[in-house]
C-alpha positions in Angstrom: 0.0 0.0 0.0 1.0 3.6 -0.6 2.0 5.6 2.6 -0.7 8.0 3.5 -1.8 10.3 6.3 -5.5 9.4 6.2 -8.0 8.7 8.8 -10.4 5.7 9.0 -14.0 6.9 8.6 -15.2 4.2 10.9 -12.9 4.3 14.0 -11.3 7.7 13.3 -7.8 6.5 14.0 -4.9 7.3 11.6 -4.1 5.0 8.9 -0.4 4.7 9.1 2.2 3.5 6.6 2.3 -0.2 6.4 -1.3 -0.8 7.5 -3.7 -2.2 4.9 -6.8 -0.1 4.0 -9.6 0.2 1.5 -11.0 3.2 -0.2 -14.7 3.5 -0.9 -15.8 6.0 -3.6 -18.7 8.3 -2.5 -20.7 10.3 -5.0 -22.7 13.3 -3.8 -24.0 14.7 -7.0 -26.0 17.5 -5.3 -22.9 18.8 -3.6 -20.1 18.3 -6.0 -21.7 18.0 -9.5 -20.7 14.2 -9.7 -17.2 14.6 -8.4 -16.4 11.7 -6.2 -15.0 11.8 -2.6 -13.5 8.9 -0.7 -13.9 7.2 2.6 -11.0 5.1 4.0 -11.2 2.1 6.3 -8.8 -0.3 8.0 -8.9 -3.7 6.3 -7.4 -5.7 9.2 -8.8 -5.6 12.7 -6.9 -4.3 15.7 -6.1 -6.7 18.6 -9.3 -5.6 20.6 -11.6 -5.9 17.5 -13.4 -8.9 16.2 -13.7 -7.6 12.7 -11.9 -4.9 10.7 -13.4 -1.4 10.4 -14.2 -2.1 6.7 -16.1 -5.4 7.7 -18.1 -3.5 10.4 -19.0 -0.7 8.0 -20.1 -3.1 5.3 -22.3 -5.1 7.7 -23.9 -1.9 9.1 -24.6 -0.7 5.5 -26.2 -4.0 4.6 -28.3 -4.0 7.8 -29.5 -0.5 6.9 -30.4 -1.6 3.4 -32.3 -4.6 4.7 -34.2 -2.5 7.2 -35.1 0.1 4.6 -36.4 -2.6 2.1 -38.4 -4.4 4.9 -40.2 -1.2 5.9 
């Protein structure tokens, strides 16, 4: 991975050089006329976590979708 000074959008900890991370592209057409922005997440869990920030974010997003469709 490329060294970066980014912050995880889930846990808000810094993503330091050597850590694996994932970038999620976000489109907000009303705000930026279709120009994407990005959210960054840790891919590997910390010692005190059961899952990575990316896994937790993905699970929360899927639960939200399922709840929306069920309503």
